N, C-alpha and C positions, 0 to 999 in steps of 0.2 A: 400362595402360602410354600407350595414346595419348591416355587421357582427361587424362593429368597432362602431355603432350609440352610444351605452352607453361609450363607451372610450370616443367619440367625444363630448358630451354633460358633460359630468366629466371637460375636459380639458378646454372648453369654459367656462364654469361657473368659475373654479376657474381664469381663465383670468381677465374675467369681473369683478370679485369680487376683483382685485390685487389692489394695491398703484399706478398705472400706472394713476387711475382713481379717481375724488375729493370722501372725505369720504361722503357727503350728501347720507341718505337713510341707510347708512352700518349697523347703529344702530336699525331701523326700521325692527319687524322682518317679519312684512306682506309684505313689500316693497322687503327684502332678498327672503322670499319664493317665490313668485309673479315673481322675476326674476330668479330663479331657473325654474320654471314653466315653462315661457317664453323662457327660453333658450331652454329645451325641446320641445318646442312647435315649434318653429323657425325651427329647427335643422332639427325635420320630415317635416315642410312643405317643404324645399328646398330640400331634398330628395325625395320627392315627386315630385315637379320640373322636377327634374333630371330624375325620371323613365318615368313620363308620359310627358313632357314637357310642360314649362312653362303654355301653357293654358290649360293644363289639371289638373291643382290644383285649389282646392274651394278657397273659400272665406281666409278672413286674418284668423288665429286662435285666438276665444275668447279671449284666455290668451294673448297674443301679447296686443292686442286693452287693455284691462283692466291694465295689466301694465303699459305700455304709458299713461294712464289717472292716475293711480297711481302714477307715477315719476312726472307729474306735481304739484299732488296734495303734496307729500312730499318736492319738491323743486328741486329735480334732475333738471340740464335743459337741455335742448332738445339736446344741443349738446353734452353733452354725453352722454346720451340714442343713440343716432346715432352711435358714435362711439364705443358704446359697439356692436353694430350688426356690424361696418365696421369690428370690429377686428375679431368679429366668423366668419363672412365670410373670413377674410384672412387665419384664421387655416382650416376652412373648405376645401379652397382651395390647400391649402400644403397637403392635406390629397390626395384631388384625385391625385393632380400629384406625389405624394408619389406610388398611386397604381402598376401602370405599372411597378416599379421598385423591387415590393414585389414578382412579378411572375417571368417566366423563360427569359432570356437575348434577346431573339428572338420574345416575345411577342410581342411586337410591329411592328405593319407595318399600310400601309395605313389607314385601315379599322377600327384599336383599334385608332390611331391615330383622327382620324375625330370623332370617340365616345367619346373620352376626349373632343376634342375640344368642342362638344355637349353638355356635361356635363357640361365644365364653362360657356357656355353660357347660359345654363340652370338657373345655380346657381347667375349669375348676373341679368337673368329679375328677376327672384323670389325675390331677394336681394332687387331690385330698388323698386319692390312691394311692400314689407313689409317697405322699409322707406318711400315711398310716406307714407303709410295711417299710420303709427304710428304717423308722424309729423301732419296729420289732426288730430289724434284723441288728442295728446299734445295738440294742440292750442284751439281745441274747449274744452278741459275740463279746461283750464285756461278761458277762455270767460267765462264758465257757473259759477266758481267759482266767476271772477268780478260781475257778477249777483245777487248769492246767497248770502241772510243773512247766512245761515249756515256756506257756504265757507270763507266768511270773520270773522266768529266767529272762525273755525277751525282755519283761518290763527293765529289768536289772540293767541291761543291756542298754537301753534307751535312757535311762537316768544318769547313768555312767556318761554315755555321750554328749549328753545336756549339762554334764559338768559335775555332776553330782558324785558325792564319796560312798563307795559298795563294798561289802564287804569282798575281798578278792576270793578266799575260799568259795563262796557262794559262787564262782563262773568257772572254777577249774581250768585257768587259764593262765599263765604269767603273765604280767602285762609290763615286765619288765625288761625284756628283748627287743629280737626284731618282731614287727608284722606287715602281712600285706592284706588288705582291704578287698574282699571280696564279694560280689555278687554274682548270683544264678537268678535265672527267671527261667519255668519252663516243666515240663510235667515232670521230668524227673531230677530237677535241683538238687534236693537233699543226696541224692545219690552221688550226681557225677564232685560237688563239693568233699564227702566222701572219702571218693575214688583218687581226686585230685590229689588231698590233702596226705592218702597214704602213697602218694608217687614221688611224691616230694618230702616226704620223711619230716612232717611241720606238722606240730600243738594243732589242734582245730576248735576253734572256738568259733559255733554255729546256732544259728537261732532263725528260724521261720517266720515267715510273714506272710501269713496263708498258704495255700495248699501249693500254690505253683511260684516262690518267691521265698530265697535264704541269703539271709546276711550272713557272713563268715570271715573269721579273720585266722590267719596261717600264722604262725610263730613259732621262734627259735631262738636260738643265741647269736648267731651266724647271720647277717646280711644274705638277702635274696641276690641270688645270679640270676637274670631275667631270660637269659640263653638257656639256660636248662630248664626252668619254669617251663617256658614256652613249648620244649619240645611235649616234657609232659604233658601239658595240656590237650596240645594238640592230641596226642595219644589217648587220653582217658577221653576225649570229648571227640573231637572229630571234628572236619570239614563235612558241613549235610548229614551229620547226625539225625535220627529219628528215633523219641520226637526232638527236637531240637531244644538245645538252651545254650542261652542267652548270656553272656560271662563279662562282668565290668570288673576292671581292678583298677585299685590306686597306687601310689608307690611305694617300693620301702620303706621303713619308716618306724625309728626306736622311742620306747617308754611309752606313758599313757598318753601322752600328750601325740605323739607317734602313731600310736591307737586310732587315736578321733580322728586324726589329720589324713591317715589314708581311708577311712571306711567316707569320709567328705570327698574325696576324689573320686573313689570308684562312684558314689554317688553323681558326679559330675558326668563318668564316664558311661554308667549308664543311660543319661538321657541321651546323649548322641547312641549308643548302641541301639535303643528301641526306636529312636527314630532314625535309624539304617532299616531297622528291622520292617520296620512299617513302608518306609520308601521302597523296599527290594520284594513287598507280597509276602514278608515273612519267610522270606530264604536268608540265610547265614553266608555270607561269602568271608567271612573270617570267624575263628573259633572263639578270639575275644576284643574287646577294647579296653586300652590304656590309656592311664590321663594322659601321660607324657605325650602319646600322638596325639590327643585331642586338646590339649588345653586351653588354646586358644578360640577354638570352635565352640566347647564346651561355657566361656565366657560369654560368644556371642547369642546362644541359645538362650542362657539367660536375661538375657539384655534386647528385648524387642527393637528397642531405640539404638541401638549398635549396630544389632542385624540389618534394619531397615538401611540404614547409612551405605555399609558395605553394599549393600547388595544395589542401592540409587547410585554408587558413587563409583564401582568398578566393574558392572556387568548391565545395567540398564542402557548404558550411554551403548553397547554394543549391537541394538536392537536396533535395525531402521526398517523403512518399508520395500528395502529388497530383500528382506530375510533373511540378511548374511547372520544373525545372531547366532544359532546355534552352528556353524563351521566354526565364526573367529571362539566360541566360546569351548568347543571342545578341542580347536589349537591348543588354547590357554591352557587347557586344561593337561592337555597331554606334554605340552611345553616345560610348563613344571614341574611334573612328574619325572621328566626326562633329567632336570637338574637344571633347566636351561640351554641343554645342548639342542640348537635348531637342528643338527644332524642326525641325532638322536630321534629327535621328534620327526622327522620329515620319515625316517624309515615305520615308524609306527604306526603313520598317518598313511601311508605308503602313495606321498607325495614327492614331487622334487623339493629340495632345499629350498631354492627358490619361491618357490611357493609359501614356503612357512614363513621366509624372510619380508614376503610381501604382507601374508596375514598380520605377520607381527605389528609392520610398522602403521597399517590399516589401525590394529588396536592400540597403538599410541598415539595415534590422532586421536581417533574417538576419544581416548580417555583424558588426552590433553596431560599426558607424564609418559616417561618412560618408564619403563617393569622393574627393573632390577631392586629400584627403593622398595617398591610396595608389594613382592613377591608375597611376605605373609598374610597379607591383606585379601590380597588376589585370591589365593586358595582357600581362606576362609570364604571368601564370599561365594564361591564355586562348591564349597561344600554345602553352604549353606542353600544354594539354587539345588544340589542335588536331593537337599531333603525335604525342599518343598516347606520350607519352614511356617510358612504364613498360610495354607491351605488349613480349612476347617478340619480339629480331632477328627480321627475314626473312630466309630465303636468296635472299642477292644477290648478283651482282658489280659492285665499285665501278672496278676499273680492271682 
């Protein structure tokens, strides 16, 4: 079971994101990322219960509890939350039952049968413990939301995002002007958003989404100039700041529809920002992720079939038995970053220009096409490869 843990997490995560469940929450990058972390944490928790017995496991994983609270905030029903865990339980049970058949035919005898029964009993006991805790966390969050003015404000914002009419004075924010959607994730997310709004002299509408995540809109009568905004953001947040804050930005947009659109763009940018942070081991190489810079990548991350086609078509052919794939991928990455200038790429790679030219010819031969007409597809495929998009979700708490 341990050997198949990554496969289990990927399979369960794909199933609980599927069309069998209501679409509520699927466009919320933090909810989806949290769902992946909760699946990974729950599988680990159940395996610990099978190994050491239900009484030997520790408290319910924090990631699982936070995801239950996040589901309540997003509007995912408790029934949907619990059904996702039951579906994961069923898939895990299938794998447990398959294990004897993977060995020799005479493997099963009384001792092994009893071990199998114990594993199933342990799994059921741990699942029951998870469902009780999740239900409690979910209901507690709903009660907190009902008592908190901040939660009521957040609910008004969510209804307005969903297309409902909300009394605008309740938000204390002008919706007819220009807006920039911002999502900040980190221990000091709220403070960073306030400093950013003050630095660019814009009115700010912000709502907390848990303890470490903030949705915000910066508004004003005039359109944003991103160059000025970027300078202020770097000063406020800073590269390598501690504790780090992940910023995802939409594009400037006007009016109520623009207010909604720039937030949707920030959500898409957040998917990329969180993936980058995960692939870099929690380190931040840039102070923010802007939608205009990653629009194609964001689309590919939302479509597994598209991502798979890009990787299979533009990167898989570069791998061969001689192990030239990594060198060719790095050459291609540097060449595209150098705006397809072979001389600049050669300097960056510290090789002769003729070496770069030879590698590029080899890439074209392996792909069966010239590079220039498909440079956008190549760039997205390389970014997907860097983000390791088909790896099992890691246990992480995003908000």
